[in-house]
C-alpha positions in Angstrom: -0.5 -14.9 8.7 3.3 -14.8 9.2 4.9 -11.5 10.2 6.9 -11.5 7.0 3.8 -11.8 4.8 2.0 -9.1 6.8 4.8 -6.7 6.5 5.1 -7.5 2.8 1.3 -6.8 2.3 1.5 -3.6 4.2 4.5 -2.4 2.1 2.7 -3.4 -1.1 -0.4 -1.4 -0.1 1.5 1.6 0.9 3.9 1.4 -2.1 1.0 1.3 -4.6 -0.6 4.3 -3.0 2.7 6.2 -2.7 3.5 5.7 -6.4 0.2 7.3 -7.2 0.7 10.0 -4.5 4.1 10.8 -5.8 2.9 11.0 -9.4 0.0 13.3 -8.6 2.2 15.2 -6.1 4.9 15.8 -8.7 2.3 17.1 -11.2 0.8 19.5 -8.6 4.3 20.6 -7.4 5.7 21.1 -10.9 2.5 23.0 -12.0 2.6 25.2 -8.9 6.4 25.9 -9.1 6.3 26.8 -12.8 3.2 29.0 -12.6 4.2 30.9 -9.4 7.9 31.3 -10.2 10.7 30.9 -7.7 9.9 34.0 -5.7 6.2 33.2 -5.1 6.9 29.5 -4.7 9.3 30.6 -2.0 6.3 32.0 -0.1 4.7 28.5 -0.2 7.9 26.9 1.0 8.3 29.4 3.8 4.7 28.9 4.8 4.9 25.2 4.7 7.9 25.2 7.0 6.3 27.7 9.4 3.0 25.9 9.8 4.9 22.6 10.4 6.2 24.0 13.7 2.6 24.8 14.8 1.4 21.4 13.7 3.9 19.8 16.1 2.2 21.4 19.0 -1.1 19.9 17.9 0.3 16.4 17.9 2.8 16.5 20.8 4.1 13.0 20.0 0.6 11.4 20.5 0.6 9.6 17.2 3.8 7.6 17.9 2.6 6.9 21.4 -0.8 5.7 20.1 0.8 3.4 17.5 3.0 1.8 20.1 0.1 1.2 22.6 -2.4 0.0 20.0 0.1 -2.4 18.5 0.5 -4.0 21.9 -3.1 -4.0 23.1 -5.8 -3.5 20.5 -8.6 -3.7 23.0 -7.6 -0.2 24.1 -7.7 1.2 20.6 -11.2 2.9 20.8 -10.3 4.6 24.1 -7.0 5.8 22.8 -8.5 7.2 19.6 -11.1 9.2 21.6 -8.6 10.7 23.9 -6.1 11.5 21.2 -8.7 13.3 19.0 -10.1 15.2 21.9 -6.7 16.5 23.0 -5.6 17.3 19.5 -8.7 19.3 18.5 -8.4 21.4 21.7 -4.8 22.0 20.9 -5.6 22.9 17.3 -7.9 25.7 18.6 -5.3 27.0 21.0 -2.3 26.7 18.7 -4.3 28.2 15.7 -5.1 31.3 17.7 -1.5 31.8 18.8 -0.2 31.1 15.3 -2.5 33.8 13.9 -1.2 36.4 16.4 2.4 35.5 15.7 1.8 35.8 11.9 0.2 39.2 12.5 3.3 40.4 14.4 5.8 39.2 11.7 7.6 41.9 9.7 6.6 40.3 6.4 4.6 41.6 3.3 0.8 41.2 3.4 0.9 38.6 0.7 3.2 36.4 2.7 1.0 36.8 5.8 -2.0 35.8 3.8 -0.3 32.6 2.7 0.6 31.9 6.4 -2.9 32.6 7.6 -4.8 30.4 5.2 -2.7 27.5 6.2 -4.2 27.6 9.7 -6.9 25.2 8.3 -4.2 22.6 8.0 -3.9 22.4 11.8 -7.4 21.1 12.1 -6.8 18.6 9.4 -3.7 17.4 11.3 -5.7 17.1 14.5 -8.2 14.8 12.9 -5.8 12.4 11.1 -6.2 9.0 12.7 -3.6 7.1 10.7 -2.1 6.0 14.1 -5.1 3.6 14.6 -4.7 1.9 11.2 -1.0 1.8 11.6 -1.2 0.2 15.0 -3.7 -2.4 13.7 -1.6 -2.9 10.6 -4.3 -1.9 8.1 -2.0 0.2 5.9 -4.5 0.2 3.0 -6.6 2.8 4.7 -3.6 5.1 5.2 -2.6 4.5 1.6 -6.1 5.5 0.4 -6.1 8.7 2.5 -2.7 9.8 1.1 -3.6 9.0 -2.5 -6.9 10.8 -2.1 -5.2 13.8 -0.7 -2.8 13.9 -3.6 -5.6 13.5 -6.2 -7.7 16.3 -4.7 -4.6 18.6 -4.5 -3.6 17.9 -8.1 -7.1 18.5 -9.5 -7.6 21.7 -7.6 -4.2 23.0 -8.4 -4.6 22.4 -12.2 -8.0 24.1 -12.1 -7.2 27.1 -9.9 -3.5 28.0 -10.0 -2.7 30.1 -13.1 0.0 32.6 -12.1 1.8 34.3 -9.2 -1.4 36.1 -8.2 -2.8 32.7 -7.2 -0.2 32.0 -4.5 -2.8 32.3 -1.6 -5.1 29.9 -3.5 -2.3 27.4 -3.9 -1.6 27.5 -0.2 -5.3 27.1 0.6 -5.6 24.1 -1.7 -3.0 22.1 0.3 -4.6 23.0 3.7 -8.1 22.2 2.7 -7.1 19.0 1.1 -5.5 17.7 4.3 -8.7 18.6 6.2 -11.0 17.1 3.7 -9.2 13.7 3.5 -8.8 13.5 7.2 -12.6 13.9 7.6 -13.2 11.1 5.1 -11.1 8.7 7.1 -12.9 9.7 10.3 -16.2 9.0 8.5 -14.9 5.5 7.6 -13.8 4.9 11.1 -17.3 6.0 12.4 -19.0 3.5 10.1 -16.8 0.6 11.5 -16.6 1.5 15.2 -19.0 4.3 15.9 -18.2 8.0 16.1 -15.2 9.1 18.2 -16.6 10.9 21.2 -14.9 13.6 23.3 -13.3 12.2 26.5 -12.3 14.5 29.3 -10.3 12.4 31.7 -7.4 14.6 32.9 -5.8 11.7 34.7 -5.6 9.7 31.5 -4.4 12.7 29.6 -1.6 13.2 32.1 -0.4 9.6 31.6 -0.6 9.8 27.8 1.1 13.2 27.6 3.8 12.3 30.0 4.6 9.2 28.0 4.4 11.1 24.7 6.4 14.1 25.9 9.9 12.8 25.0 8.5 11.8 21.6 7.0 15.2 21.2 10.3 16.9 21.9 12.1 14.5 19.6 9.7 15.1 16.8 10.0 18.9 17.3 13.7 18.7 17.2 13.5 16.5 14.0 11.4 19.2 12.5 14.3 21.6 13.0 16.2 19.4 10.6 13.3 19.3 8.2 12.2 23.0 8.2 14.7 25.2 10.0 16.8 25.7 6.9 13.8 26.9 4.9 12.6 29.2 7.7 16.1 30.7 8.3 16.5 31.2 4.5 13.2 33.0 4.6 14.6 35.5 7.1 18.2 35.6 6.0 18.2 35.2 2.2 16.3 36.6 -0.7 12.9 35.2 -1.7 14.2 33.6 -4.9 16.8 31.5 -3.0 14.0 30.3 -0.8 12.0 29.2 -3.9 15.0 27.4 -5.3 15.7 25.7 -2.0 12.0 24.8 -1.5 12.0 23.0 -4.8 15.1 21.0 -3.8 13.7 20.2 -0.4 10.4 19.0 -2.0 12.5 16.5 -4.0 14.1 15.4 -0.8 10.7 14.8 0.8 9.4 12.8 -2.1 12.6 10.7 -2.3 12.2 9.8 1.4 8.7 8.5 0.8 9.9 5.0 0.2 11.6 5.0 3.6 8.5 6.0 5.3 6.6 3.2 3.6 9.1 0.7 4.9 9.2 2.2 8.4 5.4 2.4 8.8 5.1 -1.2 7.7 7.7 -2.5 10.1 7.0 -0.4 13.3 4.1 -2.4 14.6 6.1 -5.6 14.3 9.1 -3.9 16.0 6.8 -2.6 18.8 5.3 -6.0 19.4 8.8 -7.6 19.5 9.8 -5.4 22.4 11.0 -7.5 25.4 12.1 -10.5 23.2 15.7 -9.7 22.5 16.2 -12.3 19.8 13.0 -11.4 18.0 14.0 -7.7 18.1 17.3 -8.6 16.5 15.7 -10.6 13.7 13.0 -8.0 12.9 15.7 -5.3 12.9 17.9 -7.2 10.5 15.0 -7.4 8.0 14.0 -3.8 8.6 17.6 -2.5 8.2 18.2 -4.5 5.0 15.0 -3.3 3.4 15.5 0.3 4.4 19.1 0.5 3.3 18.6 -1.2 0.0 15.9 1.3 -0.8 17.8 4.3 0.5 21.0 3.6 -1.3 19.3 3.6 -4.7 17.2 6.6 -3.9 20.2 8.7 -2.8 22.4 7.6 -5.7 19.7 8.3 -8.3 19.1 11.8 -6.9 22.8 12.6 -6.8 23.3 11.5 -10.4 20.2 12.9 -12.0 19.8 16.1 -10.0 20.0 18.5 -13.0 17.4 16.6 -15.0 15.1 16.4 -12.0 15.0 20.1 -11.5 14.7 20.9 -15.3 11.9 18.4 -15.9 9.7 19.2 -12.9 10.5 22.8 -12.1 11.9 24.3 -15.2 15.0 26.2 -16.2 14.3 28.9 -13.6 15.2 26.5 -10.9 18.6 25.3 -12.4 20.7 27.3 -9.9 19.4 24.9 -7.2 21.3 21.9 -8.6 24.2 22.0 -6.0 21.8 22.4 -3.1 19.8 19.4 -4.4 22.9 17.2 -4.7 23.9 18.0 -1.1 20.4 17.2 0.0 20.5 13.9 -1.9 23.7 13.0 -0.1 21.9 13.8 3.1 19.1 11.5 2.0 21.3 8.4 2.3 22.1 9.5 5.9 18.4 10.1 6.6 17.6 6.5 5.6 20.3 5.2 7.9 18.9 7.3 10.8 15.5 5.9 10.2 17.0 2.5 10.7 18.9 3.3 13.8 16.6 5.9 15.4 12.9 5.3 14.8 12.7 1.8 16.4 13.9 3.4 19.7 10.6 5.2 19.9 8.6 2.0 20.2 11.2 0.4 22.5 10.7 2.9 25.4 14.0 4.7 24.5 12.4 7.9 23.5 14.5 10.0 26.1 17.8 9.0 24.5 16.4 9.6 21.1 15.2 13.0 22.2 18.7 13.9 23.5 20.3 12.9 20.2 17.8 14.8 18.1 18.1 17.9 20.2 21.9 17.8 19.8 21.6 17.5 16.1 19.0 20.3 16.0 21.3 22.6 17.9 24.1 21.8 15.5 21.8 22.4 12.5 20.7 25.8 13.8 24.3 26.9 14.6 25.6 25.7 11.2 22.7 27.5 9.4 23.5 30.7 11.2 27.1 30.5 10.1 26.6 29.1 6.6 23.6 30.9 5.1 25.3 34.4 5.1 28.3 32.9 3.4 26.9 30.4 0.9 23.1 30.8 0.9 21.1 27.8 0.0 24.1 25.6 -0.5 25.3 26.4 3.0 21.9 25.5 4.4 21.9 22.2 2.5 25.4 21.4 3.8 24.2 22.2 7.3 21.5 19.6 6.9 24.0 17.0 5.8 26.4 17.7 8.7 23.6 17.6 11.3 22.3 14.3 10.0 25.8 12.8 10.4 25.9 14.1 14.0 22.6 12.3 14.7 23.9 9.1 13.1 26.7 8.9 15.6 24.3 9.3 18.5 21.6 7.0 17.2 24.3 4.3 16.5 25.4 4.4 20.1 21.8 4.1 21.4 20.8 1.4 19.0 23.8 -0.8 19.8 23.0 -0.6 23.4 19.4 -1.7 22.7 20.0 -4.7 20.4 23.8 -5.2 20.4 24.2 -4.8 16.7 24.7 -2.2 13.9 24.3 -2.7 10.2 27.5 -1.3 8.8 28.0 -4.4 6.6 24.5 -4.0 5.1 25.1 -0.3 4.5 28.4 -0.9 2.9 27.1 -3.5 0.5 24.1 -1.4 -0.4 26.4 1.6 -1.1 28.7 -0.5 -3.3 25.7 -1.8 -5.3 24.5 1.8 -5.7 28.0 2.9 -6.9 28.0 0.2 -9.5 24.6 1.3 -10.7 25.8 4.9 -11.0 29.0 3.9 -12.7 27.0 1.9 -15.3 24.9 5.0 -16.3 27.9 7.3 -16.3 29.7 4.9 -18.6 26.7 4.7 -20.9 26.4 8.5 -20.9 30.0 8.9 -22.1 29.6 6.3 -24.8 26.5 7.9 -26.3 27.2 10.1 -29.3 27.0 13.9 -28.5 24.4 14.2 -31.2 21.9 12.2 -29.2 19.3 14.6 -27.7 19.6 14.9 -23.9 16.1 16.0 -23.0 15.5 15.8 -19.2 12.6 13.3 -19.5 14.6 11.0 -21.7 17.7 11.2 -19.4 15.6 10.5 -16.3 13.7 7.6 -17.9 16.7 5.9 -19.5 19.2 6.7 -16.7 16.8 5.8 -13.9 15.8 2.6 -15.6 19.4 1.7 -16.3 20.5 2.3 -12.7 17.5 0.4 -11.3 18.2 -2.6 -13.5 21.9 -2.8 -12.6 21.0 -2.3 -8.9 18.4 -5.0 -9.0 20.9 -7.4 -10.6 23.7 -6.9 -8.2 21.8 -6.6 -4.9 21.0 -10.4 -4.8 24.6 -11.1 -5.6 25.7 -9.0 -2.6 23.5 -11.2 -0.4 21.1 -8.3 0.5 18.0 -9.9 -1.0 17.0 -13.6 -1.0 15.2 -14.0 -4.3 13.6 -17.3 -3.1 12.1 -15.7 0.0 10.8 -12.7 -2.1 9.2 -15.2 -4.5 7.5 -16.9 -1.6 6.1 -13.7 -0.2 4.9 -12.5 -3.6 3.3 -15.9 -4.3 1.7 -16.2 -0.9 0.1 -12.8 -1.2 -1.0 -13.0 -4.8 
């Protein structure tokens, strides 16, 4: 099977699952946000951001390391799985204990501490996730099934058990237990195929793995500063309602970046296997950059244009004050897609140290800007800090990437942005031409506006030379 077909099949498998995951996730998120209200939903957002830091110490970059090594030599997969699971379970026990002590020492209300404590379960779920094996062997369907299953379980439990603000601890527990439950299901599947993972205590092997993964771990930790520092700092520096508003906006950002992760996870094994062959690296990167930027431009433009309707439909009128923060985050989304193009391949090309340095710099900028901006502008200041720090990372990643493969993708980015602007302009024009008497219900605006922009975008992207329709037809036909 050609690399193009394999990538296409992986993207298709993940895309189908992600559509289901996003649909179920939006239902669960909207239900939770509406029934808890902004203040109590802020507890969930603060807890999610806080546990994310602890989860980083459970992984320590081992997943990225494992994907890279398994993609290059599948004969080592069983040994790598055993070692990674052993290390991560031990770390989950240690980190979970320290996390509980830190939560106990926090100057926070008992209810907030209860939300934080119940999420400790999530650390053990994260420790047992073996997506890295299926990503390294390019069996994305298994990953897709786990993610969809996680979303289904979370949605059903949320609809059944979350009824009001008093259920905030239950809502936090649902997410944590769902991660653990679905991770165990994938481990059971792996056991049926290859036998049960067994504990391995080879400290020499651990030293080699952890040394190689250390720069990745630091990079991922610094990346998490981008992803969660704003919410954590808002939790300490702003009122609880603002945290709830911002958490809703940030949830939209995470969902909108899902398509990028589908593309990235589908391409990374091929990018890893191309390492050492300069011309093959350039070819794979051109395809990867084109796919990622075409997707990212539309996602960012749609979010910017329809931000008020997104908040009103999924979170309700109580979250309307978050519209400016959401628009800033949607602008940052386009930069995030560009950074996924320029940065993530470096991790599978043995350039994790440079990647780490750039991310740490961006993280420091993000922290400093949040300290300055939150007291002045609250959640909007935090969102602006995220956008600015992402731009700082773009400059660093571009320099490293050009050194690695001798090319950037500014032409692709410019054409994708131009196509997105045309799509936005078409909807703005239609919106102005519609009579004022036409109802502007958020669902109708999202459905019609989103469809209009997607259709215009799909029409102009081939004209801009970003998508070869004939090649796409061959891939679809070959995999049908």
